[in-house]
N, C-alpha and C positions, 0 to 999 in steps of 0.2 A: 504493500500500500504506500503510495507517495502522497505526502502532505506538503503542499507547496508553500503555504504562508502560515507562519507560526510567530506568535509574540511570546518571547521567553524573557523572564526577569526573576529577580529574587524579591520576596516580600517578607517583611516581619509579620509575626502573628497578628499584631494589632492593626496591620494594614489590610488584612483580608476583609473584604466587604462585598456585598451583593446578595442576590438570591440564587441559591444552588438547587438544582433539581436532580434527584437520583433517578435515572432512566429505568424503564421496566426490565431491561435485559440484565440488570445487576441484582444480586441478592442483597439482603439487608445488612445491618450492622452486626458484626460477629466477633469483635475483639474480645479476647479472654483477659482474665486478671493479670497474667504474666506480661502480656503485651502492653497493657495500660500502665502497670507499675514500671516497666522498662522505660517507657516514654518519660514518665515523671522523674524517674531516677536519673536518666540521661540529662534531662533539662537541669535538674538540681545540681548535677555534678559540675556544671559550669562554675559553680562556686569555687571549686578547687582548680579550675583551668584558667583562672584569671581573665574573665571576660572573653573567652574564646567563643566564636560563633558556633551554634549548633544547628544542623540542617535536618529538617524532615524531608522525606522523599517527595518527589514532584507531585503536584496536584495538576491533573490534566483536565482542561475544560474546553468547552466550545459554546459560544452564545447561540441561543435559539431565536426564533422570530419574536418571542415575547420579551427579549432582552434579559433572559435568565441564563445562568451558566449551567449547561448540561455537564455533570461531573462524571467524566469518563474514567478517571483513575484517581484514587486518593480518598475515597469515601470513608474508610476506617479512620484515617488520620484526621480528616477534617471534623468528623463527628466527635472524636475524642477531644480535640481542641475545643469544640463547642461545649461539651460537657464540663470540661475543666473550668472554662471561663464562666459557664452558668453557675457552677458551684461557688466559685470565688465571688461572683456578684451577689448571690443570695446570702453568703456568710459574712462578707465584709464590705459589701457595696462597691466592689471594683466594677469597672465598666462591663456592661452586658456585651455579649457577642454582637458585632455589627454586621452579621450576616445571618441568613436563615437557610434551613435545609428542608426541602419538601420532597415528596416521593410520588413518582408518576402514577403508580398503581396502588399505593398504600397511604391513603390520605390521613388515616388515624395516627400514623407514626409521627407526622409533623406535630400534631397537637400534643401527643404524649411527650415528645422531646422538649417542646417549649414549656411544658408544665412539670417537668421531671423533678423539680425542687420540692414539689408538694409530696411529702412523705406518704400520706394516706393514699393519695391517688396512685403513687408509684407502686406501693405494696399491693393495693387492691387489684391493679390492672396488669401487673407484670406477667401474668400467665395467660393473658388473652391472646397475644400473638408472640411469635418467636422474636420479632424485632423488639417488642416491649421488654422481654426477658433479658436480652443482652444489654439494652440501654440502661435498664434499672440496675443490673449487676454492675455495669461500668460506673454508674454514679455512686454506688455503694463502695466500690473499690477506691474511687477518688476521695470520697469522704473519709474512709479508713486511713488512706495514705496521709492526708493532711492532719488527721486527728492524732497520729502517732509522732508528729513533729512539732517543734515550737511554732507559736502563732505567727512569728515574724517571717516564717517561710513563705507566706502568701505574698508579702511585699517583695520578696526576692523573686518569686515566680513571675509576678506582675512586671517586675523590672526586666526580667529576661525576655518575656513576651514583647516588651516594648523596644528593647535594644539588641537582643542577641539571637533569639530563636527565629529561624527563617524557614520559609517553604520556597520551593522552586515553582514559579507560576508558569505553566506551559499551556498557552491559549492558542487553539487552532482556529484560524479564520474561517468563518462560515462560508459555505458555498451551496450549490444546488444538490450536491451529494452528501449534505451534512450528516444525516442519520446513518447512511451506509458507512462513511468514513469513521464516524465515532464508534460504531459497533465493531468494525474491523480492528481499530486501534485498541479497543477494550479487549478483544480476544487475544491480540498479540501480547499485551501487557500482562494478561492474567493466565496465559497458557504456560503453566509451570512457573508462574510469578516472575516473568521476565521484567526486569526493571530497566528504565531508561538509563543508559550509560552516560558518563560525563561527555564522551565524544559525541553522542547523539544530541545532548543538550547544547554543547558548544556549536555543533553544526547548525542547529536550529537558530541559535543566536546570530550566526552570520547570514542566514537566510532571511531573517526578519527584516522587513522594511526595504529589501532590495528588489529591484525589478527582475523580470524573468530572465533577461539576458545575463545579468550579473550573477543570478542564482545558478544558471547553467555553467558559467565559467568557474565558479567556486566548486560546484558539484564535480566538474571534470577534474579539477586540480586535486580536490579532496580524494576522489576515487583513485587517482593516479598514485598519490602517496600511499593510500591503503594497499593498493595492488603491489607496489614495490616492496612494502614491508612484509608482504606475504612470501617474498623470496626468502627461503630458509637460510641461505648463506648470509644475507644481510641481517635478518632477524636474530639469529643465534650468535652473530658477531656482537650485536648490541646488548643482548640480554640473556640471562639464564632462565627467564620465565618462559613457560611453555604456553601453547595456544590457548588453553582454557583460562589462563591468567589474564588474557587480554581478548575479550570478545571482539573488540574493534582495535586493530593494531595501531592506528594513528594516535590512540590514547598514550602510547609511549612518548610521542613527540610533545603532546599537550602536557603530559606529566613533567617533562623537562622544563617547559616554559613556566609552569606553575611551581616548580621546585618541590614537587611532591616526594616526600621521603617514604621509604619502604614500609615503615611502621605507622604511617598515617592511617588512622581508623575511619576518618570521614570519607564516605564513599564518593561524595561529589565535591571533594576538596578542589580538584582541578577546575571544575566548572566555576566554583566560587572565585578562585584566584583570577581566572581569565575575565570573569564578570567584573571584578574590581579593576582590572587593567583597562577595561573600556571606559571607565570613568575619567581617565586621563589621556586616552589614546583612541583615535579613530579605528573602527573595526577593520577597515580595509588595510590600515597600516599594521594592525595586529596580525592580520592574515599574511601580508607580504613580508614584514620585517621580523616577525617572531616565528610563526608557524612554518612558512615556506623556507625562510632563511635557516632555521634550526634543522629542518630536514636536509637541506643541501649541505650543511656542515657534516651531518652524519654520513651522507653519501660520499663526501670528499674523504673522510676518514676511511671509509670502506674501500674506496678505490685507490688509496695511497698504500703501497706495499708495506712501508715501515710503520705508519700509524696503525694500519690494520692489525699487524701482529702484536704490537706493543699494547695497544688499547684492548685488543681481543684477549691477550693474556691476563691483563689486570682484571677484566670482567670475569673471565672464565675461572680464574683462581679465587674469585671473590675478595680480592685485595681492595678493589675500588668499585663503586657502583657507577653506572653510566652518568647519573646526576652529578656525582663528585667530579668525574672527569670533565664533564661538560662545563661545570662552574670554573674548574681550573683553567679551561681553555679560553675563557672570556678575556678579551683585551690583550691576548698574548700573540706575539709573532710565532711563526712556525718553529723557528729555532728555540725560542723560549719555552714553548709548549713541549717540544721534543725533549728538552733538558729536564722538565718536570716529570715527564713520563719515565725517563731513564732513572731518575732519582727514586720514584715510587717503586719501580721494578726492583731496583737494588735493595731498597728497604724491605721488600716483601720476602726476600730470602736471607736477610741478615741473621747471623747467629754468632754467639761468642765462641763457638766451636769451629775447628777446621773441618773442611769438607769430609775428610776421612773419618772424623770422630763422630759425625752425626749418626744417630741410632734410631732404628725403626720404632722401638718402644718409647723413646723419650722425645723424639723430634719428628714425629709423623707428619705434622702439617707443613713444617719447613721443607722436609724432603719431598712431599707431594708437590709443593709449589716449584721447588727446584727442578724436579723432573718434568713437570709440565712446561716450564720455561725452556728447559733443554730441548724438548720436542718442538716447541714453537719456534725457537731461535734456529734450530737445525734446519727446519724447513725454510725460514726466512733467508738464511744465509746460503742456501743451496739453490743453484739453478738461475742465478742472475735475475731475480725478481719474476721468474716464470712460475714458481711454485708458491702456493698459498696454503697455510695450515687450515684444514676444514673444521672450523669451530662448530658448524652445524652437525657434522657427523660425530664430533667429540661429545656433544651434549645430547644428541637425539638421533637414534638410528632406527629407520623404519617407523614403526608405531610406538617404539619404546624409548623411554629415557635411559641413558647409559650411566651407570654408576661405576666410575673408575676407582681403583684402589691401588695402593702400593702392594705389589706382589713380589715374593722372593723369586729371583730368577732360577735359583736352585734351592729346593727345600730339603732340609734334613728330615730325618725320621721325626714324625709328629704324633703326639698323643691326642690331637684335636679331632681325629676321625673316630666317631663313636657309633656310627650307624652301619647296619648290615650292607645297605646299598652303596655306602661310601667305600667300604672295604673292597667290595666286589669291583666297583668301578676303578679304583686305584690299582688293583692287581691286574685287571684286564688291560689298562693303558700301559702299565709298566712291562707287562709280559711281551708286548710288541717290541719294546726297546731292548729287552734282554735278548730276544731272538735275533736282533739286527746287529749286535756288536760282536766283535771278535772274541775268541776265547771259548773254553769248554764250560758252558753253563747248563749242560743237559740236566744235571740233578736238580738245579734250581727251577728250571723250566717245568720238569715233571712234577715237582712239589707244588708249584703254583697252579698248574692245570688240575692236579688232584683236588686241591682246595676249591677251585672254581667249579668243579663238577658236583660239589656238595650242594644240597638244597639250602643249607644254613652254614654260615661262616662264623666261627667263634673268635673272639678277640685274642684268646690265648694262642690261636693258630696264625692269626694275621700279623701280630707284632713281630715275631721272629722273621717271618718272610719279608716284611717291610724293611727290617734292618739289613738283611742280606742283599736285597735289591738296591737300596740306597748306597750301600758300600760299593757295589759293582759299578753303579752309575755316578760315582764320585771320583775325583782325582785321587791318585795314590798319595797317602800322607795328609789327606784333607782333615783338618782338625775342626773345621766349622766355626772358627772364631770370627769369621767375616759375615756370618749368616744374616745379621741384622744391619749391616753397614750399607751405605749408598751403593757400593760396588756390586751388591747382590740384589738390588731393588729396581723394579721397572713399573711403569703404569700399565695395568692390564685389567680388562673387564672379565672377571671370572664369574660374575653373578653370584649365584647361590651354590656353585659347584665347589664344595669344600675339598673333595678328592683332588680336583685340579689345582686348587690353591696350594696343596701340600705335595705336589708332584715335583719330580726331579727335572733338571734342565731339558733332557732329551724328550720327555713326554710333552713338556710345554712347547718345545720347538716344533714338534710335529703338529700340535694343535694350532699354533700360530700360522704355520704354512697352510693347514687345512682351512682355517678361518679366512685367510687371505684369498685362497682359491675361490671361496664362496662369496666374496665381495664384502666380508665383514671389515669394518674400519679398524686398523691397527695403527696406533700412533707411530710416526716415522721412526723415532729413536728406539722404540720397543721392537719394531720389526728388524731394525739394524742389529740389535743385540742378539736376537735369535738366529740371524743370518751370519753371525760372527763378522760383521762388517768392520768393526773397529780393531780386530786382531789381525796382524800380518800373517800371511799364509804359512810362513815357516814355523809359526807358533801355534797353528790352528789344529784342533781336533774336534770332531763334530759332536760327540756325545756328552762332553763334560763342560761345565762352566769353571774354567781353571783359574789359577792365580794370574797367569798372563792375561787372560780375558778381562779379569777384574781391573788389573793395572791399566790396560789400554782403554777401558771404559771410563775410568776416572780421569785419565789423561784427556780424553775427548770432551768430557763435561767441562773440565777446566778451560780447555781451549775455546769452546763455543761460548761459555759464559764468562770469559775473562773480564769483560768490562763491568760485570755486575758483582763479581766475587771480591771480597776483601783480600 
């Protein structure tokens, strides 16, 4: 459904006025005790938030031929506001609601609502209709809520209604298809309780008051930005948020302009900030100088090989948010901004320890960032700007979010395998490796096959076999003192496969090759590790992760990250 002309603005509660009519296609008032109390609690919490504005969800209306507002969405909120104000007027003579609510097919409901302060009438008639029941209960909840708090609280609520508590006024201009449009919009908003997003509200703001030609121009440019942000390579370069986090992708740009923080709880924060901006700036300038310009900045970063990798790393490693990076870039030359990025990257992997002394148990986060940076920088420095690290595949593969972890390149014997299926899987994978290496391992092969042929494997049988297999698939004289060091760690997505996590180098190498054949994304440096890319051929052997391999791996990390390491 396309709605061409919309008047959108914010209104304080005491600015709501007019005659509202609830159309026949809507059910009556149905808010429960918890919903009413939550509204009152949220409003009162402004006391602790130091005059911060509080926003109720949009009230969507359309004027009918009798100059009344057909209430398309927001009936529950508006009725609750009416009841609160009605109670405050009757108890302390605050202003009565300066709006009325009537019902297209339930005439008695308006009369009951307007006289709800009459306790006898309220109690005698509450069971006549379902509407009366919920309205009467709501009034009782409001009365109870105020009675449990100091009398001065009414003054505070009145003050908040006057200066702080707002609704988003979303008025659709009437036309010949008025009723049809209203019903279609109502269905959309109430199908699974879909709320108007900040992006939709901002878009309506730009459409309001503009001619058809200008609306079409903005719509075209808006859709173009939205379409480009659906490009996974661009989207996952900019954010770690997945599709469901942003119903409308352009919200990401609008959030930057409004400087919305990740922990901001106000759903329509972005709309309110841009609404404030238009009080000092023409809407057309906001569109061109803020929205379009900001998007072009993001596109420039995406298309610049160096900025792409450095900004992409800072976001992917959760060192910095896009908003923090965006704010840092303001007013800076390219050289100044690049220097800031390099300093932030260096700081992200800073440690009082030397690289060789970092430990899986104690320095997990630092090592994770260091190896992610190693992968990103290896790609950036390779191929003269023709290769780009695929942040989209790193964060999201196919339909699944990818959870990368630090994995041991070669795992020693582990007690973490506790389940029957894990033991069987581990033995099956390692049997292939034992069969492929030189030497007389026939007895071990027979013992493994004998255990695998059993319907049930006992831990007492698995542990000795695991020890024998790990010894054969390890370098002679291997003491395992390196096991938790950077030289034995890589980024790998093993998912929930504990048997794989505890596998030796040769098994993991075979898996990496198989995953690569089937199109699974393997980070560049991780792939190079298992292809023995960093080890000179004269020192190379295929089945073990040797001391020479570890030395060459550390040497490469230091060379690639030289400008970031102390």
